[in-house]
N, C-alpha and C positions, 0 to 999 in steps of 0.2 A: 423382175418386177412383179409384185403381187397385184392381181386384179380381182375385184369382187362386185357382186350385186346382191341386193336383198329386197324382199317385198313381203307384205302380209296381205291376205285376202279374206274377206268375211265368210266366203263359202256360199253355199246355196240354201242353207237351212237355218243358220243362226241369225239373231237380230243384233247381237253385239259382238264386236271383234275383241276377244280377250287375249289374242296373241300379240306379242311385242318383240321387236328386233332392234339390235344395235350393231352397227358396222362402222369401224374406224380403221382405216388403212395406215394412218400416220401414228407416231408415238403418242401414247397417253400415259402420263406419269412415267414410270420406268419400264413400261411394256411397249414394244415396237408397234403393236396393233392390238385390237380387241374386237371380238365378235360374240354376240349374245342372242340366244333365242329363249323366250319365256312364254309359257302357255298357262294362263291364269285359270283358276277355278273358284267358284263361289257364286251365290245368287246375286241378282240385280247387277250392280256395277262393281261388285267386290273382286271378281276375278280380273277384270280389266284394271282395277286399281293395283292389285297385287303384282301383276306382271309388269306394268309400266313403272311402278315404284321400285320394284326389284332391279330392273334394268338401270334406272337412274341412280339408285343407291350403289350398285356395283361400279358404274362409271365413276361416280364421285369418289368412292373409296380407293379405286385404282389410281386415280389422279393424285391422291395425297399420301399414298403409301411410299415410304422411302426405302423399302426392301429392294434388293436386286434379284430376288428369287421369284420367278413367275408363279410357281405353285403356291407359295406363301401369300403373295399378293392377291391371287384369285380366291384362295381359301378365306382369308380375312375379310374380303369384300362380300363373299357369300354369307359368312357368319353375321356380318353387320346387317346386311339386308334382311336376313332371317329374323334377327332380334327385333328390328324395327317393324316389320310386318306383323310379327306375333304380338307385339305391344299394341299396335293399332287395332288388331282384331279383338284383343281383350278389352280395350277401352271403349269401343264403339259397336253397339248392337248390329248396325247395318253391315259390319265387316266380319262378324263372327263366322269362323269356318273357312275364311278365304285362304288361299295359298297359290303357289305357282310352281311349275317346273322351271328348270333353267339348265341350259347347256352353254358353257363359256369356253372360248378358245383364244389362244394367242400363238402366233408363229414367230419363233426366234431363229433366224437363219433357216436351217432345214429341219428344225424340230418344232413340233406342235404340242403345246400343253393344253389339256382338255379337262374340264370338270363338268359333271352332270348330277342333277337331282331330278328324279321323276322319269318321265318317258319320252321327253323330247330327245332327239338323237343327233349324233354326228357320224357321218360316213366318210371313208376315203374311197374314191372311185378312180380306177385306172384300167388295167386289163379286166378286172372284175370289180365287185363292190364289197366293201368290208365295213360292217357296223362296229365302230370303235366303242361307243358308249354301251352300257348295259341298262336296260329298262328297269326302273324300280316300280314294278306293277304286279298286281295279283296274278295275271296270266303268266308273267315271266317266272314267278315262283312256282306256279303249277307245272310249267314246262320243266323246270329244274327237278321237281319231284316226280316227273314222269307221268303226271296225271293227264296231260294233253300234249299233242304235238304242235309244232310251230304253225302249221297250216290251220289247224282248228282254232288257234289263239286269235287269228285274224278276225274271226266272226263270233268269238265267244261273247256272251251277254255281259260279262264282267270285265271286258278288255279295257274299259276306261277307268277302272279303279287303280289308283296309284298308291304305292306303299311308302313313298317319301315325297315330301314337297317342302318348298321354302315357305315359312310362315305359320305352319300348323302346330309346331311345338317349340319350346324355348331354345332348343339346339337342333341343328340339322347336320347330317353327315353327307358330304358330297363324295362321289367317286372321282379319282383322278387318273388320267392316262397320259402317257408320253409316246408320241408317234414320230418316227423318222419319215420325212416326206422326200419324194424324188420327182424328177422331171416327168411331166405328164399326169401327175396327180391332180384330181379335183377334190375339194373338201365340200361336203354338203352338210349343213345344219338345218334342222327342220322340226316342226311340231308334228304331233300325230295326225293332224288334219291332212298331211301329205301321205304319211306311211300307212294310214288306215284305208286310203283310197287308191294308192298306187303301190304295187309290189316292188320288191327290191330290184328284180331283173329289169322291169320296165323303167324304173328310176335310172339305173345304170345306162340303159340304152338311150334314154332321152339326154342324159348328161353327155355321153360320148358323141352323140349325133349333133349336138348344139353348135351353132356358129360362134357364139360368144356367151359370156356369163349372163348378159341381159336376156338373150333369147332362151337360154336354158331355164332360168327362173320362170319366165313367162309361160313356157311350155309345161313345166312341172305343175304350175298352178292351174293351167287350162285343163290338163288331163285329170287332175284331182277333182275339179269341178264337173268335168264331163262324166266322171265315174260316180258322181253323187254329191260331192261337196258337202258332206254331212257335218263338217266342223270347220272352224277357222283354219287357215293354212298360212304357215310361216316358212319362208325358205331363204337361206343364205348360201350362196355359192362363192367359193374362194378358189382361184387358180393361182397357187403360190409361185409358180415359175412361168408366168404367162409370156415372158419375153424370150424364153428359150425354145428352140425348135423341138417339136414333139416327134 
């Protein structure tokens, strides 16, 4: 039996929460479950609109898609959300330049299908911690080119610049991943408001030490705020095999 808990927090510095989450443990359309984290960008309420609208659009499109292929369902939902956000940004001056990250996941039996655009992340945590998604960010490109190391990237002045987002161009390219899950795994989906404040080793320690999914999420948010809370924080924790003995 799958167990999950999700929560967003405004953090300690921002006046608006532009993070949005969606968590559905029961079938939605032809998917057995659906989880989304979106981190909006844009002035005024544009980022808030972009993230919340994207989550709603993906949910809606998943509901009506008659395909049996999880990747196809998620890809078409992301493409639809992107087109709608882009049109809105072009039509209304208040929304020019808005966009959002998105990480989307569904678990079918013991296989997880994941899509991501931007720098929100999905991890699998068990004996260690593994980042499944790849950040679409300027610092990630710099790491690939050997210009900076991963530790320097954490504090780089351009670490918030993302190279892909939903809604900023007519078409968007999401990366897709397929993950085999096993007993004892936890899945963490989060915005960079968590990962910029808490390093991966500490995240893994908090997850493994948690009593249950609710306590894990609350503790991750507490530590992110304790460490500065410089951005909104979105966290989704999934325990795919919660009823099996660890």
